C-alpha positions in Angstrom: -29.1 -66.3 -56.0 -27.3 -64.1 -53.4 -26.2 -65.6 -50.2 -27.7 -63.5 -47.5 -25.4 -65.3 -45.1 -22.3 -64.1 -47.1 -23.4 -60.4 -47.2 -23.9 -60.4 -43.6 -20.4 -61.7 -43.1 -19.2 -58.9 -45.3 -20.8 -56.3 -43.3 -19.7 -57.9 -40.0 -16.2 -58.1 -41.2 -16.2 -54.3 -42.2 -17.7 -53.3 -38.7 -15.2 -55.3 -37.1 -12.3 -53.6 -39.3 -13.7 -50.1 -38.3 -14.1 -50.7 -34.6 -10.4 -51.9 -34.5 -9.4 -48.9 -36.2 -11.1 -46.9 -33.8 -9.5 -48.6 -30.7 -6.1 -48.2 -32.4 -6.8 -44.3 -32.9 -7.9 -44.0 -29.4 -4.9 -45.8 -28.1 -2.6 -43.5 -30.1 -4.4 -40.4 -28.8 -4.0 -41.6 -25.3 -0.3 -42.2 -25.9 0.2 -39.0 -27.2 -1.6 -37.3 -24.3 0.4 -39.4 -21.8 3.6 -38.3 -23.4 2.4 -34.3 -22.8 0.9 -34.9 -19.3 3.6 -37.3 -17.6 6.6 -35.0 -17.9 4.4 -32.2 -16.2 3.5 -34.6 -13.2 7.0 -35.7 -13.0 8.4 -32.2 -12.8 5.8 -31.4 -10.0 6.6 -34.5 -8.2 10.4 -33.8 -8.2 9.7 -30.3 -7.0 7.8 -31.3 -4.1 10.6 -34.0 -3.2 13.0 -31.3 -3.2 10.8 -28.6 -1.4 9.7 -31.1 1.5 12.8 -31.6 3.4 13.4 -28.1 3.5 10.0 -27.3 5.0 10.8 -30.0 7.5 13.9 -28.5 8.4 12.7 -24.9 8.7 9.9 -26.1 11.1 7.5 -23.6 9.6 4.2 -24.0 7.8 4.0 -23.6 4.2 1.4 -21.3 3.4 0.3 -19.4 0.2 -0.1 -15.6 0.7 -3.5 -15.1 -1.0 -5.6 -12.0 0.0 -9.1 -12.6 -1.0 -11.3 -9.3 -1.6 -13.2 -7.8 1.4 -16.7 -7.1 1.2 -16.8 -4.0 -0.7 -13.5 -3.7 -1.9 -14.5 -4.8 -5.5 -16.2 -1.6 -5.8 -13.9 0.7 -3.9 -10.2 1.3 -4.1 -8.3 -0.6 -1.6 -4.7 -0.8 -1.3 -2.5 -2.0 1.7 0.9 -1.1 2.7 1.8 1.3 0.3 3.3 5.0 -0.7 1.6 8.2 -1.6 3.7 10.8 -3.6 2.2 14.1 -3.6 3.7 17.0 -5.8 3.4 20.6 -4.4 2.9 23.9 -6.6 6.8 24.2 -6.4 7.6 20.7 -7.6 8.8 19.3 -4.4 7.5 15.7 -3.7 6.0 14.9 -0.4 6.2 11.1 0.5 3.6 9.3 2.7 3.5 5.8 3.7 0.0 4.2 4.7 -0.9 0.9 6.3 -4.4 1.2 4.2 -5.7 3.6 1.6 -9.5 3.3 0.9 -11.6 5.4 -1.1 -14.3 6.7 1.0 -17.1 6.0 -1.7 -16.8 4.3 -5.3 -15.2 6.6 -7.5 -14.8 9.2 -4.8 -11.5 11.7 -5.0 -11.4 11.5 -1.4 -9.5 8.8 0.2 -8.9 7.6 3.6 -5.6 6.8 4.7 -4.7 4.5 8.1 -1.7 5.5 9.9 -0.3 7.9 7.4 3.5 8.8 7.9 4.9 11.5 5.7 8.2 13.3 5.2 7.6 16.9 3.9 10.3 19.0 2.3 10.5 22.6 3.6 13.7 23.8 2.3 16.7 22.2 0.4 17.9 21.0 4.1 15.0 21.3 6.1 12.0 18.9 6.2 9.0 18.0 8.7 7.9 14.3 9.4 4.2 14.2 10.2 2.0 11.3 10.9 -1.2 10.4 12.7 -3.6 7.3 13.1 -6.0 8.6 10.5 -5.9 10.9 7.5 -7.8 11.9 4.2 -6.5 13.1 1.1 -8.8 15.1 -1.1 -7.4 14.4 -5.0 -9.5 17.1 -6.2 -8.5 20.0 -4.1 -5.0 18.5 -3.3 -5.5 18.7 0.4 -4.2 16.3 3.0 -5.9 16.4 6.3 -4.5 14.4 9.4 -6.6 13.8 12.4 -6.3 12.2 15.9 -3.0 12.8 17.8 -1.1 14.6 15.1 2.8 14.3 15.8 5.1 16.6 13.9 8.7 16.6 13.9 11.1 19.2 12.4 14.5 18.3 11.3 15.9 21.2 13.8 14.7 19.3 16.6 11.2 20.6 17.4 8.1 18.4 18.4 4.7 19.5 17.9 1.4 17.6 18.8 -2.1 18.7 17.8 -5.6 16.9 17.0 -6.1 18.0 13.5 -4.1 19.7 10.7 -4.6 20.1 7.0 -1.9 21.2 4.2 -2.9 22.7 1.1 -0.5 21.4 -1.6 -1.5 23.9 -4.2 -1.1 27.0 -1.9 1.9 25.1 0.2 0.0 26.4 3.5 -0.6 24.2 6.6 -3.1 25.1 9.4 -4.6 23.7 12.6 -7.4 25.3 14.5 -6.9 22.7 17.4 -4.8 23.3 20.4 -1.2 23.0 20.0 1.7 21.8 22.0 5.4 22.3 21.0 9.0 21.5 22.8 12.7 21.8 21.6 15.8 23.0 22.6 14.8 26.5 23.3 11.8 25.6 25.4 7.8 24.9 25.3 4.9 26.4 23.6 1.2 26.1 23.8 -1.2 27.7 21.7 -4.9 27.6 20.2 -3.7 27.0 16.8 -1.2 27.8 14.2 -0.7 28.2 10.4 2.5 27.7 8.2 3.5 29.1 5.0 6.2 26.5 3.5 6.8 29.5 0.8 8.1 32.0 3.1 9.1 29.4 6.0 6.8 31.8 8.5 4.7 30.1 11.1 2.0 32.0 13.1 0.4 31.1 16.1 -3.3 31.9 16.9 -5.4 32.6 19.9 -3.6 32.6 23.4 -0.2 31.4 23.1 2.2 30.9 25.9 6.1 30.4 25.2 8.5 29.2 28.0 11.9 29.6 26.9 15.0 27.9 28.5 17.0 30.4 30.6 20.3 30.0 28.8 18.5 31.2 25.3 17.2 34.3 27.6 20.6 35.1 28.7 22.4 33.7 25.7 24.8 30.7 25.4 27.9 30.9 27.3 31.3 31.5 25.1 32.5 28.1 26.1 29.6 26.2 24.5 
């Protein structure tokens, strides 16, 4: 006759051994994980110990420079503090910097420039620096338009101001239909607009134009100069 109590004891013993084996396996797994994780925590802790005194000595706040995307920037191109290099038909590179560059609409070829500031070569030795608070660059037509108090400085020492100017990099021609004021060593100039052909170096003033030359340039420079 089979003893039921003996059978129960056998099952209980097997269950006990199985539980103990599971406990040992879990313990081994925890030990392995600890061996992997603890060194990482130790490295981080040591790093903080080394950095913290330096932060205290500098007396500055330790901040992470993380810029979160603004509303609408996920759909439109938005770049901050960048450069824009534009090549004209003569393979001359015109370099512009801008505080911000933004697409006017998602996928648009028209981008808006905030505080564009450009260096534009006009010969092997001469160049023009042009800047304004706002500008637009049409990638399709390869035309840049600067608006609102445009300032132009020629490397020969001539300054000009106008409210709007556009430059076509396919034809290398600039033009403005807003009043222009210029000054330099030769004198002063006001005009209703102008065009500039960067292929020939010829500038043409439009409408009523007044030029006030310095007296020494009318009489010719003294020989001792």
